[in-house]
C-alpha positions as CSV (number, residue, x, y, z in Angstrom):
1,M,0.0,0.0,0.0
2,S,1.4,3.5,-0.8
3,A,2.2,6.1,1.6
4,Q,-0.3,8.3,-0.1
5,A,-3.1,5.8,0.5
6,L,-2.3,5.7,4.2
7,A,-1.9,9.6,4.8
8,G,-4.4,11.4,7.0
9,S,-5.2,15.0,7.1
10,P,-7.1,17.0,10.0
11,A,-9.4,18.3,7.2
12,A,-9.8,15.4,5.2
13,P,-8.6,12.2,6.9
14,G,-7.4,9.2,4.8
15,N,-7.2,5.4,5.6
16,T,-5.9,3.7,8.5
17,P,-3.4,0.6,7.7
18,G,-6.6,-1.8,8.0
19,G,-8.4,0.3,5.3
20,A,-11.1,1.8,7.6
21,L,-11.7,5.6,7.1
22,L,-10.9,8.2,9.9
23,P,-13.9,10.1,10.9
24,V,-13.9,13.8,10.3
25,L,-14.2,15.2,13.9
26,G,-14.2,18.7,15.1
27,E,-13.2,20.4,18.3
28,D,-15.8,18.4,20.3
29,G,-14.5,15.1,19.4
30,G,-11.5,13.1,18.3
31,M,-8.1,13.3,19.8
32,R,-5.1,15.6,20.1
33,A,-2.2,15.0,17.9
34,V,1.1,16.8,16.8
35,V,0.6,17.7,13.0
36,V,3.4,18.5,10.7
37,E,1.8,20.7,7.8
38,E,5.0,21.8,6.1
39,F,8.5,20.3,6.3
40,G,10.9,22.2,8.6
41,V,8.2,24.4,9.9
42,L,7.0,24.1,13.6
43,P,4.3,21.7,13.8
44,R,1.1,22.2,15.8
45,V,-1.0,20.5,18.4
46,Q,-4.5,20.0,16.8
47,Q,-7.8,18.2,17.3
48,V,-7.9,15.5,14.6
49,G,-10.0,12.4,13.9
50,E,-9.5,9.1,15.8
51,P,-8.4,6.2,13.8
52,V,-10.9,3.4,13.2
53,V,-9.8,-0.1,13.7
54,G,-9.5,-2.1,10.5
55,A,-9.4,-5.9,9.8
56,G,-6.3,-7.5,11.0
57,G,-5.4,-4.6,13.0
58,V,-5.8,-2.8,16.2
59,V,-6.1,0.8,17.7
60,V,-3.9,1.5,20.7
61,K,-4.4,4.2,23.3
62,V,-0.9,5.7,23.4
63,E,0.2,5.9,27.0
64,A,4.0,6.8,26.0
65,T,5.9,7.4,23.0
66,G,9.5,8.1,22.3
67,L,11.0,11.3,20.7
68,C,13.5,9.9,18.2
69,R,15.9,11.5,15.8
70,S,14.3,9.7,13.1
71,D,11.2,12.0,13.9
72,W,13.3,14.9,13.5
73,H,14.5,13.5,10.1
74,G,10.9,13.0,9.0
75,W,9.9,16.5,10.1
76,Q,12.8,17.9,8.1
77,G,11.5,16.1,4.9
78,H,14.3,13.5,4.7
79,D,11.9,10.5,4.3
80,S,10.2,10.2,1.1
81,D,7.4,8.1,2.6
82,I,5.9,10.9,4.4
83,V,2.8,12.8,2.8
84,L,1.8,16.0,4.4
85,P,-0.1,16.8,6.6
86,H,1.4,14.1,9.0
87,V,1.6,13.0,12.6
88,P,5.0,11.7,13.6
89,G,5.7,9.1,16.3
90,H,6.9,5.5,15.9
91,E,8.2,4.4,19.4
92,L,5.0,3.6,21.5
93,A,3.5,1.6,24.3
94,G,-0.2,1.6,25.6
95,T,-3.3,-0.5,25.8
96,I,-5.4,-1.7,23.1
97,A,-8.6,0.4,22.6
98,A,-10.1,-1.7,19.7
99,V,-9.6,-5.1,18.0
100,G,-10.1,-5.5,14.3
101,E,-11.9,-8.5,12.6
102,G,-9.7,-11.6,12.4
103,V,-7.3,-10.7,15.2
104,R,-6.8,-13.6,17.6
105,G,-5.0,-13.7,20.9
106,W,-5.6,-10.0,21.8
107,A,-8.2,-8.1,23.6
108,V,-9.2,-4.5,24.6
109,G,-7.2,-3.5,27.6
110,D,-4.1,-5.5,26.9
111,R,-0.8,-3.8,27.5
112,V,1.4,-3.7,24.5
113,T,4.3,-2.3,22.5
114,T,5.4,-3.0,18.9
115,P,8.5,-2.7,16.7
116,F,8.5,0.5,14.6
117,I,8.5,-1.8,11.7
118,C,5.2,-3.5,11.2
119,A,5.8,-6.6,9.1
120,C,3.2,-8.2,6.9
121,G,3.9,-11.7,8.3
122,V,3.4,-13.6,5.0
123,C,6.1,-12.7,2.5
124,E,9.2,-14.6,1.9
125,Q,11.3,-12.5,4.4
126,C,8.7,-12.8,7.1
127,V,8.5,-16.5,6.7
128,E,12.1,-16.7,7.1
129,G,11.9,-14.5,10.4
130,N,13.3,-11.3,8.8
131,H,10.3,-9.1,9.9
132,Q,12.7,-6.1,10.0
133,V,13.1,-6.0,6.2
134,C,9.8,-6.9,5.1
135,P,9.2,-5.3,1.7
136,H,5.6,-4.8,2.7
137,Q,6.2,-3.2,6.1
138,L,4.4,-0.2,7.4
139,Q,5.8,2.1,9.9
140,P,3.8,4.4,12.0
141,G,4.9,8.0,11.8
142,F,6.3,7.5,8.4
143,N,4.0,5.5,6.0
144,Y,1.0,6.7,8.1
145,W,0.0,8.8,11.0
146,G,1.9,7.9,14.1
147,S,2.0,8.0,17.8
148,F,2.4,11.7,18.6
149,A,-1.3,11.5,19.4
150,E,-3.7,9.9,21.9
151,Y,-4.5,7.0,19.7
152,V,-2.7,5.2,16.8
153,A,-3.7,2.3,14.5
154,L,-1.3,-0.6,14.2
155,P,-1.6,-3.1,11.2
156,F,-0.8,-6.8,11.1
157,A,-1.6,-7.0,14.8
158,E,-0.9,-10.8,15.4
159,V,2.5,-10.4,13.8
160,N,3.7,-7.3,15.5
161,L,2.2,-6.8,18.9
162,V,4.4,-7.5,22.0
163,R,2.8,-8.3,25.3
164,L,4.3,-6.1,28.1
165,P,5.4,-8.0,31.2
166,E,3.3,-6.6,34.4
167,G,6.6,-5.2,35.9
168,L,7.5,-3.0,32.8
169,D,6.1,0.4,32.7
170,F,4.8,2.3,29.6
171,D,7.6,4.9,29.5
172,T,10.3,2.2,29.6
173,A,8.5,0.1,27.1
174,A,7.9,3.1,24.6
175,G,11.9,3.4,24.3
176,L,12.3,-0.3,23.4
177,G,10.4,0.0,20.2
178,C,13.0,1.7,18.0
179,R,16.3,2.9,19.8
180,F,16.9,0.2,22.4
181,A,15.5,-2.9,20.3
182,T,17.5,-1.5,17.3
183,S,20.6,-1.4,19.2
184,F,20.0,-4.8,20.8
185,R,19.8,-6.5,17.7
186,A,22.6,-4.4,16.0
187,I,25.1,-5.1,18.9
188,H,24.1,-8.6,19.8
189,Q,22.7,-10.4,16.7
190,V,24.1,-8.5,13.7
191,G,27.4,-7.3,15.3
192,R,28.0,-10.5,17.0
193,V,29.7,-8.5,19.9
194,E,31.5,-11.0,22.4
195,A,33.1,-10.3,25.9
196,G,36.4,-8.6,25.8
197,E,36.1,-7.0,22.3
198,N,36.7,-3.3,21.9
199,V,33.5,-1.6,20.8
200,V,33.4,2.1,19.7
201,V,30.0,3.7,19.6
202,F,29.8,7.0,17.6
203,G,26.9,9.3,18.7
204,C,25.5,9.1,22.3
205,G,21.8,9.9,21.6
206,G,19.1,7.2,22.3
207,V,20.5,4.6,20.1
208,G,24.1,5.2,21.1
209,L,23.6,5.1,24.7
210,S,21.4,2.0,24.3
211,A,24.3,0.4,22.4
212,V,26.7,1.3,25.2
213,M,24.6,-0.3,27.8
214,I,24.1,-3.4,25.8
215,A,27.6,-3.9,24.8
216,A,28.9,-3.2,28.2
217,A,26.4,-5.9,29.5
218,L,27.8,-8.4,27.0
219,G,31.2,-7.8,28.5
220,A,32.7,-5.7,25.8
221,R,35.1,-2.8,26.5
222,V,33.0,0.1,25.3
223,I,34.4,3.5,24.1
224,A,31.9,6.2,23.5
225,V,32.4,9.2,21.3
226,D,30.2,12.4,21.1
227,T,30.5,16.3,21.0
228,N,28.3,16.7,24.2
229,P,30.0,16.3,27.5
230,A,26.6,15.4,29.3
231,A,25.9,12.5,26.9
232,L,29.6,11.3,27.5
233,E,28.9,11.5,31.3
234,L,25.6,9.3,30.7
235,A,27.7,7.0,28.6
236,R,30.2,6.5,31.5
237,S,27.3,5.7,33.7
238,Y,25.9,3.1,31.4
239,G,29.0,1.1,31.1
240,A,31.5,2.9,28.8
241,A,35.0,2.4,29.9
242,D,36.4,5.5,28.1
243,V,35.0,8.4,26.3
244,V,36.4,10.4,23.5
245,H,35.3,14.0,22.5
246,A,34.5,13.9,18.8
247,G,36.9,15.8,16.7
248,P,40.1,15.8,14.5
249,E,42.0,13.7,17.2
250,A,39.1,11.1,17.9
251,V,40.6,8.4,15.7
252,R,44.1,8.7,17.1
253,E,42.7,8.4,20.6
254,I,40.7,5.4,19.8
255,L,43.7,3.7,18.1
256,E,45.8,4.3,21.3
257,L,43.0,3.2,23.7
258,T,42.4,0.0,21.7
259,G,46.1,-0.8,20.9
260,G,45.7,-0.5,17.1
261,G,41.9,-0.3,16.5
262,A,38.6,-1.7,17.5
263,R,36.8,-4.9,16.8
264,V,33.5,-3.3,16.2
265,T,32.5,0.4,15.5
266,M,28.8,1.8,15.4
267,D,27.7,4.8,13.7
268,A,24.4,5.6,15.9
269,L,24.0,9.1,14.5
270,G,24.4,9.1,10.8
271,S,27.1,11.3,9.0
272,N,29.6,10.8,6.5
273,E,32.3,12.3,8.8
274,I,31.4,9.6,11.4
275,V,31.5,6.9,8.9
276,Q,35.0,7.7,7.8
277,D,36.3,8.0,11.5
278,A,34.6,4.8,12.4
279,L,36.3,2.8,9.4
280,R,39.7,4.2,10.3
281,A,39.2,3.3,13.9
282,L,38.8,-0.4,13.1
283,R,41.7,-2.9,13.3
284,P,42.0,-5.4,10.2
285,R,39.0,-7.6,9.9
286,G,36.9,-5.3,12.0
287,R,33.2,-4.8,11.8
288,H,31.4,-1.6,11.3
289,L,27.5,-1.3,12.2
290,Q,25.7,1.2,10.5
291,V,22.5,2.2,12.2
292,G,22.2,6.0,11.9
293,L,20.4,7.2,8.8
294,L,22.4,8.8,6.1
295,P,20.1,11.2,4.1
296,A,23.0,13.0,2.6
297,G,24.8,9.7,1.4
298,V,28.3,8.6,2.2
299,Q,31.5,8.1,0.6
300,L,33.3,4.8,1.2
301,D,36.9,3.8,0.7
302,V,36.2,0.4,-1.0
303,S,39.8,-0.3,-1.3
304,R,40.3,-0.1,2.5
305,L,37.1,-2.3,3.0
306,I,38.6,-4.9,0.6
307,G,42.3,-4.6,1.7
308,Q,41.5,-4.8,5.4
309,E,38.7,-7.2,5.0
310,L,36.4,-5.1,6.8
311,E,32.8,-5.8,7.4
312,W,30.1,-3.1,6.6
313,L,26.9,-4.3,8.4
314,G,23.5,-2.7,8.2
315,S,21.0,-3.2,10.9
316,H,17.4,-2.0,10.8
317,G,15.2,-2.5,13.8
318,M,14.0,-6.0,15.4
319,A,11.2,-8.2,14.8
320,A,8.6,-8.6,17.4
321,H,9.3,-12.3,17.7
322,S,12.9,-11.4,18.9
323,Y,11.7,-9.3,21.9
324,P,11.5,-12.1,24.5
325,E,15.4,-12.3,24.9
326,M,15.6,-8.7,25.4
327,L,12.6,-8.5,27.8
328,D,14.1,-11.3,29.9
329,L,17.4,-9.3,30.2
330,V,15.4,-6.3,31.2
331,A,13.6,-8.2,33.7
332,S,16.6,-9.6,35.2
333,G,18.1,-6.3,35.7
334,N,21.1,-7.0,33.3
335,L,19.7,-4.3,31.0
336,R,18.3,-1.2,32.5
337,P,16.6,0.9,29.6
338,Q,14.6,2.9,32.2
339,E,17.9,4.7,33.2
340,L,18.1,6.1,29.7
341,I,15.0,8.2,30.2
342,T,16.1,11.7,31.0
343,R,12.9,13.8,30.3
344,T,9.3,13.2,30.2
345,I,6.9,15.8,28.3
346,G,3.4,16.2,27.0
347,L,2.1,16.8,23.7
348,D,2.3,20.7,23.9
349,E,5.9,20.4,24.5
350,V,6.7,18.3,21.4
351,P,7.0,21.0,18.7
352,G,9.7,22.9,20.8
353,A,11.5,19.5,21.6
354,L,11.7,18.7,17.9
355,D,13.1,22.1,17.0
356,A,15.7,21.9,19.8
357,M,16.9,18.6,18.0
358,T,18.1,20.9,15.1
359,A,21.0,22.1,17.3
360,G,21.9,18.4,18.2
361,T,20.6,15.3,19.8
362,P,19.9,16.0,23.6
363,A,21.4,13.6,26.1
364,G,19.3,10.7,27.1
365,V,15.8,9.6,26.0
366,T,12.8,12.0,26.0
367,V,9.4,10.3,26.5
368,I,6.0,11.9,25.4
369,R,2.9,11.1,27.4
370,P,0.1,12.0,24.9
371,Q,-2.7,11.5,27.6
372,G,-1.0,14.1,29.9
373,I,1.7,14.1,32.7
374,T,0.5,12.5,35.8
375,A,2.5,12.1,39.1
């Protein structure tokens, strides 16, 4: 289904992923949502129609949703799937408000989260378990209206819903859906990080700090790189053995700290400059993880990749069926994603928070509570 078919509008709502129309509701009905009407122009909180559940899907009352740098990229117009007007938001947790026809095993009131990639569940990649690269995937906040709202529709519910353990709060669960789960799969499954390896994480926003925590929990020696001293202090508290201020001397420092180069590097932010530093910081046969988006593209020294037998590994989210291992580690206390949360805000503060990201990613994770801030 095309992004155009999924796009909604406060004035003329479109379709939910399940195919049901959003009702046109005025000030006396519907829900509040953050609406982007022009790329790069400050969005506004508006009264819009609530999503109506479609066959195979659910509608979730959003209790918490993360503010991610990917949302900033979308607002800036870096994602071709987004059709204006648009509601961002893709990291979410809440309770099921409505269940569509044909959905088994889920009921109104169930506490849930979901990966930001909602896979179809029936294509070749999904059958093989690779939901995160499903060619028919739908992403709330990109392909259609997302979770910076009081309610959000989720497609292919049986494939993508994750039941929350009773002890896991909504704020923490919301942070798992993109940044933490993405880092978990990148570090543990794609990057194959092992105890004792030197791992360098470039960029200490939500993805990077999650990667620092996860790699340290696996027994790796982690070096965190960023321009923000506050972010580097957080990285230390989450397990980084060393921190390096990003700049012209960063690679030299990393080579000295690692005795000739890291086994694994990760670009958690996304820039051509970081990619070059990350590749130069690897020892021969090292592995580079690319998680940060690169809207402006990147230049690669392919001769170096070949001559040093370096691995370039892309990692894109994590499937719902892979969540149990991560949730078990959270429940055991070996992973502590709740410690990454540094700020909680309401919908009215979202436009300003998005705008502030233009100057750089803030330290830690910001969680939005669309239903309002409560003690």
